[in-house]
MILUMFI-204815 format. One line per 4 residues: their letters; for each residue x, y negated, z negated of C-alpha. Coordinates in nm, 3 decimals. Example, Ala and Ser with C-alpha at 12.3 -4.5 7.8 and 13.67 -1.06 7.14 Angstrom:
# MILUMFI-204815
as) 1.230:0.450:-0.780 ~ 1.367:0.106:-0.714 .
***
This chain:
# MILUMFI-204815
mmkw) 0.020:-0.016:-0.011 ~ 0.109:-0.366:0.111 ~ 0.208:-0.591:-0.234 ~ 0.094:-0.960:-0.102 .
ngls) 0.326:-1.213:-0.250 ~ 0.277:-1.596:-0.275 ~ 0.576:-1.797:-0.148 ~ 0.785:-2.011:-0.434 .
shck) 1.141:-2.066:-0.492 ~ 1.121:-1.746:-0.718 ~ 0.897:-1.486:-0.469 ~ 1.038:-1.531:-0.096 .
pkkd) 1.131:-1.266:0.172 ~ 1.522:-1.195:0.178 ~ 1.643:-1.353:0.415 ~ 1.638:-1.327:0.844 .
ecvl) 1.368:-1.033:0.706 ~ 1.103:-1.007:0.913 ~ 0.762:-1.008:0.720 ~ 0.357:-0.974:0.779 .
vsfv) 0.208:-1.306:0.685 ~ -0.155:-1.420:0.643 ~ -0.244:-1.768:0.704 ~ -0.628:-1.928:0.589 .
csgk) -0.790:-2.067:0.872 ~ -1.120:-2.249:0.758 ~ -1.117:-2.171:0.472 ~ -1.106:-1.791:0.507 .
rfpd) -0.891:-1.554:0.580 ~ -0.946:-1.316:0.908 ~ -0.770:-0.980:1.013 ~ -0.665:-1.210:1.363 .
accm) -0.480:-1.474:1.138 ~ -0.181:-1.240:1.069 ~ 0.144:-1.211:1.181 ~ 0.515:-1.080:1.185 .
ailg) 0.763:-1.362:1.134 ~ 1.112:-1.464:0.932 ~ 1.098:-1.765:0.713 ~ 1.319:-2.027:0.850 .
edyg) 1.276:-2.373:0.981 ~ 1.163:-2.573:1.291 ~ 1.412:-2.743:1.516 ~ 1.320:-3.052:1.276 .
gnaa) 1.436:-2.895:0.941 ~ 1.137:-2.818:0.824 ~ 0.992:-2.480:0.611 ~ 0.833:-2.297:0.876 .
wdtg) 0.742:-1.890:0.979 ~ 0.940:-1.823:1.280 ~ 0.786:-1.574:1.550 ~ 1.089:-1.576:1.770 .
sqfy) 0.876:-1.752:1.997 ~ 0.657:-2.020:1.733 ~ 0.709:-2.213:1.481 ~ 0.389:-2.159:1.208 .
pvhn) 0.426:-2.469:0.906 ~ 0.429:-2.306:0.575 ~ 0.141:-2.359:0.320 ~ 0.104:-2.261:-0.008 .
tdrw) -0.221:-2.080:0.069 ~ 0.045:-1.854:0.259 ~ 0.084:-1.500:0.116 ~ 0.339:-1.256:0.301 .
ayie) 0.412:-0.868:0.304 ~ 0.701:-0.670:0.298 ~ 0.632:-0.425:0.655 ~ 0.680:-0.053:0.524 .
lped) 0.782:0.155:0.783 ~ 0.632:0.544:0.791 ~ 0.844:0.785:0.713 ~ 0.952:1.091:0.956 .
***
C-alpha cells in the first residue's frame, strides 16, 4: 500500500527520486490529477514538480508517494 505524504522541510522525496504526485483541482482530488515527477526547480528557480516535459508548481495541498515496483 502506498503511503501518501505532505511536502515539508522534514518530509520530502529523496533527491532525484521519481514519485507519484497528487494535486487538488477545484477543491477535490481526482485520479487523473496525478503525475510521476521529481521534486526540483523550474527555469525561474521556483520549487516545482518536474515530469521531464513539464513543471508543476509546488502547493501545500500536494501529496506524494514513493512508487513501489512489483517483485518478480
